N, C-alpha and C positions, 0 to 999 in steps of 0.2 A: 570358461564360457559363462556359467551362472554368476560368478563373481563380477564379471564385467557388466552384466545386466543389473545386478544389485547396486553396483557403484554408480552407474548412470542414473538409475531410478532414484537413489538417495539424493544425488546432486540436484536432479530436476525437482524432486519433492521439496527439498530444502529451499530452492529458489522460489517455489510457489508460496511457501510459508513466509519468506522474506518479502515477497510482493504484497501479500495480505497485510503484513506489518507496516509496510510503507504506505499502503492505501489507508490504513487506520490512522497513521500519523497525520494525514491530511484532513481527517474528519475533525471538525471543530468541536471542542468541548467548551466549558465556561472559561477556561484559562487560555492565556495567550502562549503560543509556542511558535518558533520560527518555521516549523513544518506546515503551519496553516497556509502559508503562501507558496508551497512547493508546486502547486498546479498552475500558478500564475505565469503567463507568457507575456512578453513585452515586444512590441514592434519597434526595434531599434537598429540603427545602422543598416537598414534595408533588409532585415531578416527578423523572423520570429524567434525570440530567445527566452530561455528560462529567466525568471526574475533574479536568481542568485548570480547570473553572469553580468548583470548591469547594476547591481546594488547589493548592499549588505543589509541583513535583517537582524535586528536585536530586540530583546524583550527586557526593557528597563523596569517594568512594573508588571504584576500579574495580569492586568487587563489592558495592556498597551503594547503595540508593536511599533517599532521605529524602523523605517526603511530609509537608508541613506544612499542616494544615487552616486555612482562613480563619476558621471558626467551630468552637469546641470541641464543639458539639452534633452535628457531622457526623462526628466521628472514628469512631464505631462503624459508621456507614453506609459510610464509606470502606473500612474493614477488610472489611466484608461484600462490598462491590463488588469488591475485589481478590481475595478468596477465590472469589467467584462467577465471576470471569473465567477461572478455571482455568488460570492461568499457571504454576502450580507454585511460587508464592511463599508464604512463611510470615511475614506482617507481625507486627512487635512494636510494641505501643503504649507510648509514653513521654510521657504527658501529652497535649499537642496535636500531638506529632510521632510519625509512624509510620515506623519503620525497617524496610526490606525487604532482607535479605541475598539476593544473587543467587547461588544455588549453581552450581558448575561443572557442565557438562553431561557426561553419560556418553556413550559411543560410540553406543549404541542410540538415545538421544534425539537426538543430532546427525544420524544418518541419517534419523530420522523428520522432523526439521525440514527437511532437504534435500529430502525428498520433498514436503513441504508447499510449499516454495519453488518446486519444479518445477511443482506444480499452480497456484500463483499466477501464475507466468510464462505457463503455457499459457492461463490465463483472459485474461491481457493480450493474448497473441497472437491469441486467438479474437476479442476485442473489436476489435483492429486489422483482422482479416480481415473482420469484419462491416462495419466502416466502408468498407473497400475495396469490398465488395459493393454497399453503398448508393451510393457514388460511381460505380461502373460502371453501375449501373441508371440513374442520372441522366444519365450520358453517352450511354448507348444510347437513352434516351428522347429526349434532345435531338437525336440523329441521326435518329431515327424521325420526329420532328416537323419535320425539315428545318431545325433551328436551326444545326446544324453539319454539315460535310461528312464523308464516310466517312474521309478521311485524318485529319481532326481527331479523329474518334472513336478511330481506331487510336492516334494519338499520345496522346490523353487516357487511354486504357486503359493504355498503356505507362507514362505518367507516374504514374498511381495505383499501378501495380504496383511501380514504383521506390520510391515513398513508403512503401508497405507493407513492402518489404524493409528500408528505412532504420530504420523504427520498430521492426520485429521484431528487428533487430540490436541496437537500444538495449535492448530487454527482455532479450535474450540476454546482453548485457554486464552488466546489473544482476544477472541470475541468477548469472552466473559469479562476480562480486564477492561476492555474498551467500553463495554456496556456500562459497567460500574462507574467508569470515569465520566461518561456522558450524562448518566442519570444523577451524578453527585451534584447537589445544589450548593 
């Protein structure tokens, strides 16, 4: 009974940490990375699609992204999608290739991005605490239904709290690394 609750809670908490990591990947630092365009959607073929389904993104230089459309007809829509994503990029079209210079960040923008990262991390910690609450509710219900003893309930609640601490620490470590990356000049 308790093992199933632990297993489900661990899986859900790990997914929360992965989600925070993915969100951090989309936060712009001074360096170009293909993940900067993960949030870009393109209106193509009558549907809204992620950029990676209509083009390839490469990083030939530290401050340049190159987007190569699979279909020449989607180049204009890709440019619109990049501009609509409001990432602060100014794409330059060169035939079927779109070059995106990644400008250096000023100090004010860096601080703004750090605040954004703190908000993302807090959302991740809240998700982890919600998972803890769900697990605790299951454990308390199991004890109330006499499926487990009071001692097992107390041990279960302690184990879930320990898990919560572990995964929250992982989010904090990701935040610290991302913050250092953003503030690096």
